[in-house]
MIPA-650987 format. One record per residue: x, y, z of N, C-alpha, C, CB in turn; residue in one letter. Coordinates in steps of 0.02 Angstrom, whole numbers, padded with zeros to 5 digits, always signed. Atoms other than C-alpha are relative to their C-alpha. Glycine has a CB too. Layout:
N
XYZXYZXYZXYZa;...
//
This chain:
271
+00015+00047+00055+00664-00299+00545-00022-00064+00027+00059-00011-00045m;+00026+00062-00021+00565-00457+00561+00023-00056-00051-00077+00004+00006k;-00013+00057+00044+00602-00632+00494-00065-00039-00004+00060-00044+00025e;+00065+00035+00011+00456-00725+00417+00009-00071+00023-00023+00002-00075i;+00000+00067-00028+00417-00886+00510-00064-00037-00018+00009+00003+00076k;+00056+00040+00019+00304-01029+00464-00059+00005+00050+00022-00071-00007f;+00052+00000-00051+00210-01026+00630-00038+00067+00004+00031-00015+00066e;+00034-00065+00001+00164-00841+00602-00054+00007-00054+00051+00054-00008d;+00044-00007+00056+00066-00875+00445-00069-00026+00019+00027-00037-00062i;+00069+00017-00016-00122-00875+00467-00041+00015-00067-00027+00042+00065k;+00042-00009+00061-00231-00904+00310-00072-00005+00020+00016-00054-00055l;+00071+00002-00014-00419-00873+00309-00026-00072-00008-00038+00048-00046p;+00032+00061+00005-00525-01026+00343-00049-00003-00062-00036-00014+00064d;+00049+00008+00057-00630-01095+00198-00061-00039+00025+00034-00037-00063r;+00056+00033-00031-00806-01137+00252-00028-00050-00052-00056+00052+00023s;+00032+00052+00046-00912-01279+00178-00040+00031-00054-00046-00049+00040l;+00045-00033+00047-01018-01152+00087+00038+00049-00045-00057+00037+00037v;-00040-00043+00042-00873-01062+00002-00012-00014-00074+00074-00009+00018t;+00007+00009+00073-00901-01031-00185+00060+00036-00034-00071+00029-00025n;-00058-00028+00035-00781-00973-00321+00004+00074+00007-00001-00017-00073k;+00001-00072-00010-00835-00794-00296+00026+00020+00067-00067+00025-00008g;-00028-00011-00067-00791-00800-00110+00076-00008+00000-00031-00049+00050d;-00068+00016-00001-00621-00871-00151+00043+00051-00036+00009-00065-00029a;-00035-00053+00035-00576-00723-00259+00013-00009-00073+00063+00011+00032g;-00007+00001+00076-00563-00677-00444+00062+00038-00017-00062+00032-00038r;-00065-00027+00021-00390-00645-00520-00002+00018-00073+00056-00048+00013i;-00012-00021+00068-00353-00549-00679+00076+00002-00013-00033+00069-00014l;-00072+00003+00017-00182-00594-00752+00009+00033-00069+00027-00074+00001v;-00006-00039+00061-00131-00464-00884+00072-00004-00024-00021+00075+00011i;-00070+00004+00028+00020-00498-00996-00002-00048-00062+00054-00028+00057g;-00005+00048+00055+00082-00621-01125-00009+00032-00067-00051-00053+00007g;+00000-00024+00069+00127-00538-01286-00003-00061-00046+00064+00045-00015d;+00001+00056+00048+00118-00640-01446+00063-00046+00010-00002+00029-00075r;-00053+00050-00009+00219-00800-01418+00028-00002+00070+00056+00012-00047g;-00023-00003-00071+00241-00763-01231-00053-00027+00047+00019+00071+00019m;+00057+00022-00040+00098-00865-01162+00021-00038+00065-00044-00045-00042a;-00019+00035-00057+00198-00964-01036-00001+00035+00065+00062-00023-00010g;-00003-00038-00064+00219-00825-00907-00067+00008+00029+00030+00067-00009a;+00066-00011-00027+00035-00788-00890-00033-00069+00022-00045+00038-00053v;+00028+00065-00017-00005-00974-00887+00028-00021+00071+00018-00055-00057a;-00027+00015-00064+00116-00999-00740-00033+00042+00056+00073+00012-00001f;+00033-00039-00049+00040-00852-00646-00071-00023+00015-00001+00069-00021s;+00071+00020-00010-00136-00911-00675-00005-00067+00037-00036-00006-00069a;+00004+00063-00036-00103-01092-00622+00022+00006+00071+00041-00052-00034e;-00023-00012-00068-00007-01035-00471-00055+00035+00041+00065+00045+00000s;+00054-00033-00038-00152-00921-00419-00053-00054+00016-00033+00061-00041a;+00052+00055-00015-00274-01071-00435+00027-00046+00054-00017-00045-00065y;-00026+00045-00049-00159-01182-00335+00008+00031+00069+00063-00026-00024r;-00002-00035-00063-00147-01049-00202-00066+00023+00026+00043+00056-00006s;+00062-00010-00029-00330-01040-00177-00052+00046-00038+00013+00026+00065g;+00043-00044+00035-00405-00923-00308-00061-00038-00024+00037+00033-00057a;+00061+00033+00022-00585-00959-00357-00007+00002-00075-00060+00033+00032g;+00007-00006+00073-00579-00897-00535+00056+00045-00027-00071+00029-00019l;-00057-00039+00029-00436-00835-00646-00016+00017-00072+00067-00040+00003v;+00006-00024+00071-00452-00734-00806+00068+00022-00025-00052+00059-00007e;-00065-00020+00031-00300-00717-00921-00020+00047-00057+00043-00064-00026i;+00007-00049+00052-00299-00561-01026+00066+00006-00038-00023+00069+00029c;-00064+00010+00034-00167-00588-01160-00009+00021-00072+00024-00076+00005s;+00004-00014+00072-00125-00555-01342-00047-00050-00035+00073-00003-00032h;+00052+00041+00030-00265-00622-01451+00029-00065-00033-00038+00042-00051k;-00029+00055+00033-00144-00740-01541+00014-00059+00049+00063+00023-00033d;-00016+00051-00053-00116-00836-01375-00061-00040+00021+00029+00035+00062n;+00061+00031-00023-00298-00890-01359+00003-00076+00003-00056+00020-00044r;+00002+00072+00007-00282-01069-01420+00051-00035+00049+00017-00019-00075v;-00047+00032-00045-00123-01111-01325-00017+00008+00073+00068+00027-00011v;+00016-00010-00068-00183-01036-01163-00062-00039+00019-00009+00073+00013l;+00057+00041-00016-00351-01122-01169+00017-00075-00001-00055+00015-00049q;-00024+00070-00002-00256-01284-01200+00045-00010+00063+00040-00017-00067t;-00041+00008-00059-00129-01256-01062-00037+00002+00064+00051+00052+00001l;+00039-00007-00061-00253-01201-00930-00071+00014-00014+00028+00054+00043i;+00071-00010+00021-00433-01230-00980-00043+00024+00057-00030-00065-00028p;+00039-00029-00059-00493-01183-00804-00005+00076-00002+00035-00020+00068e;+00000-00074+00003-00451-01002-00845-00041+00030-00055+00068+00024-00008a;+00038-00038+00050-00561-00879-00937+00055+00038-00043-00053+00053+00035i;-00048-00036+00043-00473-00797-01088-00036+00063-00025+00025-00046-00063f;+00020-00058+00033-00491-00619-01146+00063+00030-00031-00035+00049+00047s;-00059-00029+00030-00380-00516-01258+00007+00073+00021-00003-00005-00076d;-00017-00066-00023-00299-00349-01230-00050+00053-00022+00068+00018-00024w;+00049-00049+00026-00427-00256-01338-00061+00002+00043-00020-00016-00070e;+00060+00002-00037-00566-00310-01221+00013+00004+00076-00039-00062-00017s;-00019-00002-00068-00477-00279-01057-00056+00036+00045+00068+00036+00006l;+00052-00025-00045-00606-00256-00916+00026-00008+00071-00069-00038-00010d;-00029+00001-00067-00543-00210-00743-00055-00005+00056+00043+00064+00011l;+00055-00009-00049-00713-00207-00657-00012-00062+00044-00064+00018-00037k;+00021+00060-00030-00731-00390-00605+00054-00027+00046-00018-00049-00052k;-00055+00029-00038-00561-00426-00525+00002+00019+00073+00063+00018-00032a;-00014-00015-00071-00523-00439-00339+00074+00014+00006-00020-00058+00048d;-00071-00011+00000-00336-00437-00378+00027-00007-00070+00034-00046+00047a;-00029+00002+00069-00226-00412-00534+00071-00015+00002-00011+00065-00038i;-00069+00011+00016-00063-00476-00596+00014+00038-00066+00017-00076-00006v;-00015-00043+00055+00016-00353-00718+00071-00007-00025-00015+00069+00018l;-00066-00007+00030+00164-00370-00837+00033-00064-00021+00042+00034+00045g;-00039+00058+00012+00216-00552-00846-00003-00018-00076-00024-00058+00044v;-00006+00017+00072+00277-00593-01025-00033+00050-00046-00032-00067-00012g;+00040-00050+00035+00200-00431-01084+00035+00035-00055-00025+00049+00046m;-00038-00038+00049+00339-00358-01189-00002+00074+00015-00026-00013-00070g;-00005-00072-00013+00373-00174-01206-00025+00040-00058+00071+00019+00015k;+00030-00036+00057+00265-00124-01352-00040+00064+00025-00049-00050-00041s;+00042-00059-00015+00166+00038-01359-00066-00023+00031-00014+00043-00064v;+00063+00028-00029+00008-00065-01325+00012-00021+00075-00025-00064-00043a;-00011+00023-00069+00087-00142-01169+00010+00060+00045+00062-00049+00004a;-00010-00057-00043+00141+00027-01103-00066+00037+00016+00048+00047-00033s;+00066-00034-00013-00036+00097-01124-00041-00041+00050-00041+00010-00068r;+00037+00045-00048-00107-00053-01031+00026+00011+00072+00009-00078-00021i;-00029-00007-00068+00014-00032-00885-00024+00067+00029+00080-00003-00001v;+00022-00065-00026-00031+00154-00871-00074-00004+00017+00013+00058-00052e;+00072+00003-00013-00216+00116-00881-00016-00039+00066-00036-00033-00060r;+00013+00039-00060-00211-00018-00748+00020+00038+00062+00036-00067-00003v;-00025-00038-00061-00107+00086-00626-00043+00059+00014+00074+00025-00010l;+00040-00059-00010-00222+00234-00654-00073-00019+00019+00002+00042-00063t;+00073+00014-00006-00395+00150-00656-00016-00056+00052-00027-00022-00071e;+00018+00056-00042-00381-00008-00550-00009+00023+00072+00053-00055-00003s;+00013-00014-00074-00453+00001-00373+00013-00062+00045-00075+00022+00010r;-00013+00060-00040-00398-00172-00320+00079-00011+00005-00037-00064-00034v;-00072+00014-00006-00227-00239-00263+00029-00027-00066+00014-00051+00057p;-00030+00019+00064-00111-00259-00410+00075-00017+00009-00008+00058-00051t;-00071+00027-00002+00051-00361-00422+00032+00020-00063+00004-00078+00010v;-00034-00028+00059+00172-00275-00539+00070-00034-00009+00008+00079+00008v;-00060+00040+00011+00312-00381-00615+00025+00004-00070-00011-00071+00018d;-00028+00014+00068+00425-00417-00766-00003+00062-00044-00039-00057-00034a;-00002-00054+00047+00396-00306-00915-00037+00064+00022-00029-00023-00064d;+00027-00061-00027+00284-00187-00820+00052+00040+00038-00058-00015+00043a;-00054-00036-00035+00435-00149-00712+00051+00030-00051+00037-00048+00049l;-00043-00027+00050+00543-00131-00867-00028+00063-00034+00014-00052-00051n;+00031-00060+00029+00420-00008-00942+00002+00058+00052-00074-00016-00022l;-00006-00052-00050+00420+00089-00776+00071+00030-00001-00016-00027+00069m;-00070-00023+00000+00611+00097-00783+00012+00049-00058+00049-00060-00005a;-00006-00041+00060+00599+00171-00958-00043+00063+00002-00017-00040-00061e;+00046-00056-00007+00457+00291-00910-00013+00013+00073-00066-00014-00036n;+00007-00010-00072+00482+00351-00731-00064+00031+00024+00054+00041+00023p;+00062-00029-00020+00316+00443-00734-00049-00054+00022-00030+00041-00056d;+00043+00052-00022+00232+00273-00718+00013-00020+00073+00009-00058-00045l;-00016+00018-00070+00321+00247-00550-00044+00043+00048+00077+00011+00015l;+00039-00044-00044+00223+00395-00479-00071-00025+00007+00000+00072-00028t;+00068+00024-00003+00062+00299-00507-00005-00058+00051-00025-00023-00070l;+00002+00053-00052+00113+00163-00377-00032+00027+00064+00072-00026+00016l;+00036-00017-00062+00016+00162-00213+00005-00057+00052-00075+00014-00015s;-00003+00052-00051-00005+00058-00052-00039-00062-00022-00027+00026+00067p;+00036+00061+00023-00119-00063-00151+00040-00039-00050-00068+00019-00032k;-00045+00032+00050+00023-00112-00269+00052-00039+00035+00032+00052-00046n;-00056+00041-00023+00157-00246-00245+00045-00006-00062-00024-00072+00030v;-00046+00010+00051+00312-00239-00354+00047-00056+00022+00038+00065-00017v;-00039+00060-00016+00422-00396-00365+00062-00005-00045-00045-00062-00009t;-00060+00001+00043+00587-00353-00446+00056-00042+00026+00025+00070-00010p;-00064+00027-00015+00746-00455-00446+00052+00057+00002+00018-00054-00051h;-00052-00054-00011+00910-00359-00417+00007+00042-00061+00069-00031+00018v;-00011-00038+00059+00935-00309-00595-00057+00047-00017+00014-00046-00056a;+00059-00042+00011+00757-00246-00615-00003+00056+00049-00063-00040+00003e;+00002-00052-00048+00768-00150-00455+00055+00056-00012+00008-00030+00069l;-00053-00049+00014+00932-00068-00506-00023+00047-00059+00068-00036-00018s;+00024-00041+00051+00850-00007-00666-00056+00046+00023-00023-00042-00056r;+00056-00044-00024+00695+00059-00573+00027+00060+00043-00051-00043+00044l;-00029-00051-00043+00808+00156-00454+00057+00038-00028+00020-00030+00061m;-00057-00032+00033+00941+00206-00580+00064-00006+00042-00016+00073-00013s;-00060+00014-00045+01073+00124-00468+00039-00056-00033-00021-00022+00076l;-00042+00052+00024+01219+00012-00508-00023-00068+00027+00071+00014+00019d;+00022+00067-00022+01176-00173-00501+00037-00024+00059+00007-00050-00054v;-00039+00025-00056+01320-00211-00385-00018+00033+00065+00072+00010-00014s;+00022-00036-00061+01262-00076-00263-00064-00030+00026-00010+00075-00013y;+00064+00026-00024+01085-00143-00255+00013-00069+00026-00056+00000-00057v;-00016+00069-00024+01151-00322-00236+00028+00001+00070+00050-00035-00048k;-00033-00005-00065+01257-00272-00089-00036+00039+00051+00066+00030-00008n;+00037-00042-00048+01131-00155-00011-00075-00012-00012+00019+00078-00007n;+00070+00017+00022+00964-00244-00052-00049+00021+00053-00008-00077-00015l;+00044-00021-00051+00886-00209+00116-00015+00076-00002+00028-00019+00066e;+00011-00072+00003+00912-00022+00101-00035+00020-00065+00066+00037+00005k;+00034-00015+00066+00861-00018-00084-00075-00016+00005+00031-00043-00059a;+00074+00018-00009+00698-00107-00041-00037+00049+00040-00009-00067+00034a;+00029-00045-00047+00663+00006+00103-00008+00071-00031+00043+00002+00065t;+00000-00066+00034+00703+00164+00004-00054+00003-00052+00068+00016-00031d;+00049+00002+00057+00595+00109-00144-00073+00004+00033+00009-00070-00047f;+00065+00006-00030+00444+00068-00032-00019+00067+00029-00001-00054+00052a;+00013-00064-00032+00461+00235+00059-00012+00055-00052+00059+00019+00045s;+00004-00052+00053+00487+00341-00097-00065-00004-00037+00057-00007-00051e;+00061+00007+00043+00337+00272-00191-00061-00021+00039+00013-00050-00056y;+00056+00016-00043+00225+00231-00043-00035-00065-00021-00048+00057-00001n;+00026+00063+00030+00207+00052-00102+00034-00060+00037+00016-00002-00079t;-00024+00065-00028+00255-00130-00065+00046-00032-00050-00060-00048+00018n;-00049+00031+00046+00403-00226-00134+00027-00065+00029+00059+00048-00015i;-00040+00059-00016+00477-00399-00131+00063+00005-00045-00040-00069-00012i;-00062-00004+00035+00659-00373-00179+00033-00066+00000+00045+00054+00029a;-00018+00070+00005+00713-00543-00240+00074-00015-00010-00037-00030-00055k;-00070+00024+00007+00884-00623-00214+00003-00065+00041+00054+00056+00026s;-00007+00061-00039+00956-00772-00120-00031+00011+00070+00075-00020+00005n;+00039-00022-00058+00894-00680+00036-00042+00061-00026+00049+00019+00063v;+00044-00052+00026+00742-00575-00008-00023+00047+00055-00061-00032-00034s;+00025-00047-00048+00677-00421+00078-00070+00024-00023+00049+00059+00009y;+00068-00023+00010+00494-00373+00094-00008+00067+00038-00053-00054+00025v;+00016-00066-00030+00466-00186+00125-00067+00025-00015+00048+00050-00023a;+00069-00017+00010+00294-00123+00151-00009+00077+00007-00044-00039+00052l;+00013-00073+00001+00215+00050+00127-00001+00029+00069-00066+00015-00034y;+00007-00025-00069+00188+00064+00317+00069+00002+00037-00051-00043+00039n;-00065-00003-00033+00376+00051+00354+00023-00068+00025-00002+00049+00058g;-00021+00067-00024+00379-00133+00404+00049-00033-00050-00061-00046+00010e;-00051+00031+00040+00526-00234+00343+00009-00072+00021+00066+00038+00005l;-00007+00070-00014+00540-00423+00329+00062-00027-00038-00064-00038-00021y;-00057+00037+00033+00693-00535+00290-00024-00068-00010+00067-00001+00043r;+00023+00068+00017+00647-00694+00200+00059-00042-00021-00053+00001-00056n;-00059+00042+00013+00774-00835+00199-00021-00067-00032+00040-00013+00065t;+00019+00064+00032+00668-00975+00121+00018+00001-00075-00077-00013+00008t;-00016+00004+00072+00709-01038-00053+00073-00026-00009-00009+00070-00034g;-00065+00026+00016+00864-01107-00137+00011+00009-00074+00007-00075+00021n;-00013-00008+00069+00938-01122-00309-00053-00030-00048+00065-00030-00014s;+00057+00025+00037+00781-01214-00365-00039+00055-00032-00044-00039+00043s;+00040-00058+00026+00703-01044-00391+00033+00036-00058-00012+00051+00056l;-00038-00032+00055+00836-00994-00518-00019-00033-00065+00076-00004+00011s;+00024+00029+00061+00730-01049-00663-00055+00043-00032-00026-00070+00012t;+00048-00039+00037+00620-00967-00795-00068-00013+00022+00006-00011-00070g;+00067+00008-00021+00444-00938-00734-00008+00000+00075-00026-00062-00029g;+00006+00001-00073+00485-00941-00549-00034+00063+00027+00070-00007+00031s;+00029-00064-00022+00441-00757-00528-00074+00003-00016+00037+00060-00033g;+00073+00003+00018+00274-00788-00620-00041-00037+00050-00010-00034-00067d;+00033+00040-00050+00232-00918-00493-00012+00042+00063+00041-00062+00016v;+00006-00045-00058+00264-00791-00353-00059+00048-00011+00066+00041+00011l;+00054-00050+00009+00145-00662-00431-00069-00033+00009+00005+00034-00072t;+00064+00034-00007+00007-00794-00437-00016-00012+00074+00001-00066-00037g;+00010+00010-00071+00031-00835-00254-00027+00064+00034+00065-00022+00033i;+00018-00064-00033+00023-00652-00200-00072+00018-00018+00050+00057-00023i;+00065-00023+00021-00131-00617-00304-00056-00043+00031-00004-00001-00077s;+00047+00044-00031-00224-00769-00237-00013+00017+00074+00023-00069-00006a;+00003-00018-00072-00188-00719-00055-00039+00067+00007+00073+00006+00031f;+00034-00065-00003-00245-00540-00090-00074-00007-00018+00034+00049-00048l;+00067+00007+00023-00403-00591-00183-00041-00040+00052-00001-00034-00070a;+00034+00041-00049-00443-00717-00043-00012+00035+00065+00038-00061+00013g;+00018-00037-00059-00454-00582+00086+00057+00019+00049-00050-00037+00035g;-00053-00020-00044-00284-00566+00166+00020+00072-00009+00059-00043-00010l;-00023-00069+00010-00230-00385+00200+00070-00003-00031+00000+00040+00069p;-00062-00003+00037-00082-00334+00097+00060-00006+00047+00003+00064-00041i;-00057+00003-00047+00027-00319+00253+00015-00072+00018-00014+00040+00065e;-00013+00071-00010+00010-00508+00275+00009-00037-00063-00054-00031+00039e;-00007+00037+00065-00011-00569+00096+00069+00003-00030-00048+00026-00050a;-00064-00005+00035+00155-00502+00038+00052-00040+00034+00022+00072-00006v;-00051+00044-00028+00273-00577+00165-00016-00076+00002+00013+00023+00068p;+00020+00070+00000+00173-00738+00175+00018-00031-00068-00076-00008+00015y;-00013+00026+00068+00190-00757-00014+00074-00010-00013-00029+00048-00053s;-00075+00008+00007+00379-00729-00013+00021-00065+00035+00039+00064+00033a;-00021+00059-00039+00396-00862+00122-00020-00064-00032-00028+00003+00069f;+00026+00061+00029+00284-00990+00041+00029-00018-00067-00073+00005-00006l;-00032+00011+00063+00358-00968-00129+00070-00031+00008+00004+00064-00039h;-00065+00031-00013+00530-01004-00058-00005-00071+00027+00039+00042+00049g;+00010+00070-00025+00463-01155+00037-00019-00049-00058-00056-00001+00056k;+00019+00041+00058+00386-01223-00123+00063-00015-00044-00057+00036-00043a;-00062+00014+00038+00554-01205-00210+00042-00052+00034+00041+00065-00010g;-00036+00050-00037+00637-01299-00070-00028-00070-00007+00001+00020+00072e;+00033+00063+00005+00509-01436-00076+00010-00035-00068-00072+00009+00013r;-00013+00026+00067+00527-01454-00265+00072-00024-00007-00015+00053-00054a;-00070+00018+00005+00717-01460-00247+00014-00064+00037+00045+00056+00027g;-00010+00061-00036+00706-01597-00115-00025-00062-00043-00036+00003+00068e;+00029+00055+00042+00600-01703-00237+00039-00013-00062-00071+00016-00020r;-00030+00006+00068+00694-01674-00397+00073+00017-00005-00037+00044-00049l;-00069-00025+00006+00862-01601-00354-00004+00073-00024+00042-00045-00050g;+00004-00072+00011+00891-01412-00359+00013+00015-00075+00051+00037+00046e;-00018-00013+00069+00966-01418-00536-00057-00012-00049+00059-00042-00019r;+00050+00024+00049+00814-01498-00613-00070+00032+00008-00006-00076+00005s;+00067-00028-00012+00669-01394-00547-00019+00048-00055-00003+00036+00068v;+00027-00047+00047+00560-01304-00669-00062+00034+00034-00020-00037-00068m;+00053-00038-00029+00423-01176-00636-00062-00045+00017-00018+00057-00047a;+00058+00044-00012+00286-01307-00650+00009-00042+00061-00014-00044-00060r;-00012+00038-00061+00372-01407-00511-00011+00041+00060+00069-00027+00001d;+00014-00046-00057+00364-01257-00396-00075+00007+00012+00030+00071-00013i;+00072-00002-00004+00179-01244-00431-00031-00062+00032-00027+00008-00068i;+00020+00063-00030+00154-01426-00394+00015-00005+00075+00036-00057-00036d;-00018+00004-00070+00243-01404-00227-00044+00046+00043+00073+00018+00009a;+00043-00046-00039+00124-01264-00174-00052-00040+00035-00032+00053-00045i;+00056+00038-00027-00011-01393-00143+00020-00037+00065-00026-00051-00053t;-00023+00033-00062+00091-01488-00014+00015+00047+00054+00061-00041-00013s;-00013-00052-00047+00141-01329+00074-00066+00025+00032+00038+00056-00033i;+00063-00030-00024-00037-01261+00086-00046-00051+00033-00036+00034-00057l;+00044+00052-00029-00113-01427+00140-00003+00004+00076+00024-00069-00020r;+00000+00000-00073-00067-01395+00322-00040+00058+00027+00071+00004+00028v;+00041-00058-00025-00169-01233+00332-00075-00013-00003+00017+00063-00041f;
//
């Protein structure tokens, strides 16, 4: 097992002639009616992590609020979902568990040919419909916290909490995929058998929207050209570092998801 270290992180250089297409296009799919915040956090986090263009595909009733919250993003609704243009996808944040949401999750996992980060309600839908788990592959990254992982694996929460390394490794092996199993010490298990222990982060990350920020970071790194074997552990490390930086500035009790996004910029400035 490896431990993720700052000095090991190598991000692609950005040339003077880089355009938004070169920097990668992200498609964030989620946000049921009244749940616009989650997709907004993922989209802004992706932009702050280097994405060139972000499209949010959300419930049609969220159009006005999302175009107000993050006017840099393109908006589309679930009925017009188009998977062809994305270089990486975020799936499930704030999505709910409706029949429409379940159909979208199945469609994306079946049809998408690009790296896809699977989180939140997409994971909850998988737990309720295990057939969806069989659609996972090496191009996917799942990002469950302990309770979500326990539901996915039909294991007791206390067992997963006390055996998180094994649970993450077993999940990655069984479904031939990649996972960030989130806790105070997180584990990154990859489809190829590699295992990382990540110790960055603190209680600043214990706030609504923190996980949505992580999905945005992962998607930006993947769309920007990093291989999945590097993008996943790097994202876990940098997400934790951003939480630490936000906690230093504001105090760990007071950090909100938007503060973690703000801290991403100071972390990435050194690369």
